[in-house]
C-alpha positions in Angstrom: 38.4 -57.3 22.2 38.2 -54.7 19.4 34.9 -54.1 17.6 34.6 -55.3 14.1 35.4 -52.8 11.3 32.5 -51.9 9.1 32.0 -53.9 6.0 32.7 -52.3 2.6 29.0 -51.8 2.1 28.6 -50.1 5.5 31.6 -47.9 4.8 30.3 -46.8 1.4 26.9 -46.0 2.9 28.5 -44.0 5.7 30.6 -42.0 3.2 27.5 -41.3 1.1 25.9 -39.9 4.3 28.7 -37.3 4.6 28.5 -35.4 1.4 30.1 -32.1 0.7 27.7 -29.3 1.5 28.2 -25.8 0.2 27.8 -22.6 2.2 25.1 -21.8 3.1 24.0 -25.4 3.9 20.8 -26.8 2.5 17.8 -26.5 4.8 18.2 -30.1 6.0 21.7 -30.1 7.4 23.2 -30.4 10.9 26.4 -28.6 11.9 29.2 -30.5 13.5 28.9 -28.3 16.7 25.3 -29.6 17.1 26.5 -33.2 16.8 29.2 -32.4 19.5 26.5 -30.8 21.8 24.3 -33.9 21.3 27.2 -36.2 22.1 27.9 -34.2 25.3 24.3 -34.3 26.3 24.2 -38.1 26.0 27.5 -38.5 27.7 26.1 -36.5 30.7 22.8 -38.3 30.6 24.1 -41.8 30.2 27.8 -42.0 31.3 29.9 -44.9 30.1 29.7 -47.7 32.8 33.3 -48.7 32.3 34.9 -45.6 30.8 35.3 -47.3 27.4 32.0 -48.5 26.0 29.4 -46.0 24.8 25.7 -46.2 25.2 23.8 -46.6 21.9 22.7 -43.0 21.4 26.3 -41.7 22.1 27.8 -44.3 19.8 25.4 -43.5 17.0 26.3 -39.8 17.1 30.0 -40.5 17.6 30.0 -42.5 14.4 28.5 -39.6 12.4 30.9 -37.1 14.2 33.9 -39.3 13.3 33.0 -39.5 9.6 32.5 -35.7 9.6 36.0 -35.2 11.1 37.6 -37.7 8.7 36.0 -36.1 5.7 36.6 -32.6 7.0 32.9 -31.7 6.7 31.2 -29.1 8.9 27.6 -30.2 7.9 25.9 -33.5 7.6 22.7 -34.0 5.5 19.8 -34.8 7.8 18.3 -37.2 5.3 21.4 -39.4 5.2 21.8 -39.8 9.0 21.3 -43.3 10.4 18.0 -43.5 12.3 19.7 -44.1 15.6 21.8 -41.0 15.3 18.9 -38.9 14.0 16.7 -40.0 17.0 19.6 -39.3 19.4 20.1 -35.9 17.9 16.3 -35.1 18.0 16.2 -36.1 21.7 19.0 -33.6 22.4 17.3 -31.0 20.2 14.2 -31.3 22.3 16.2 -30.0 25.3 17.3 -26.8 23.5 15.5 -23.5 23.5 13.0 -23.4 20.6 13.3 -19.8 19.6 16.1 -17.2 19.8 13.4 -14.5 20.4 14.0 -12.1 23.3 10.7 -10.3 22.8 12.2 -7.3 21.1 11.3 -7.8 17.5 12.4 -5.1 15.1 11.0 -6.9 12.1 7.6 -5.8 13.2 8.9 -2.2 12.7 10.0 -3.0 9.2 13.6 -4.2 9.6 14.7 -7.1 7.4 16.9 -8.5 10.2 15.6 -8.5 13.8 18.0 -6.5 16.0 16.8 -8.5 19.1 17.4 -12.1 17.9 19.2 -11.8 14.6 16.7 -13.7 12.5 15.6 -12.5 9.1 12.0 -11.4 8.5 11.4 -14.6 6.6 12.9 -16.7 9.4 10.6 -15.0 12.0 7.6 -15.5 9.8 8.3 -19.2 9.0 9.6 -20.2 12.4 6.6 -22.4 13.4 6.8 -24.2 10.0 10.5 -24.8 10.1 11.9 -28.3 11.0 14.5 -28.9 13.7 17.5 -28.8 11.4 16.3 -25.6 9.7 15.9 -23.9 13.1 19.4 -25.1 14.2 20.9 -23.7 10.9 19.4 -20.3 11.9 20.7 -20.7 15.5 24.1 -21.5 14.1 24.1 -18.4 11.9 23.0 -16.0 14.5 25.3 -17.4 17.1 28.3 -17.2 14.7 27.4 -13.6 13.8 26.7 -12.7 17.4 25.5 -9.2 16.4 22.0 -9.4 17.7 21.1 -7.8 21.0 20.5 -11.2 22.5 24.3 -11.7 22.5 25.3 -8.3 24.0 22.9 -5.6 25.1 20.2 -8.1 26.4 22.3 -11.2 27.0 20.8 -11.6 30.5 17.3 -11.6 29.0 18.2 -14.3 26.5 19.7 -16.4 29.3 16.5 -16.0 31.3 18.2 -14.1 34.1 16.9 -10.9 35.7 19.3 -8.0 35.3 20.9 -6.9 38.5 19.4 -3.8 40.1 21.4 -0.7 39.4 22.6 1.5 42.4 23.1 4.6 40.2 
């Protein structure tokens, strides 16, 4: 049996949730790759019992993801997310590293952009005040740029690994 299609009212509400967001996104937006990661987290944590049905958190996120794909949007406004999807996303967020810091902060030496983690001076200073979606926007930017030392020179430090001993 197929699930019922959303009513016109539900459809309009869902479309209102996915609004065009300019680049850079507002400070309360979530990137589609974070929605994908959250879906995969929940798929691993609560696999489908029959290979077809989805547990509630996965389904809530999948509905948001589907609307983003249909409307070709990369960002979704945090304020417009259904509460079930928001709560599922927050549960995934709580499993991610809080800060990109690798303990090599060049902003303390006067740089506007940290060479270690890639955050701006303002982002470093405001980090503890920032909300989850604001932090993920920063993570998305520094990951996309991939110019900080955490992505090359000190990648093993960022991953929490100990560098291999050199035989030189």
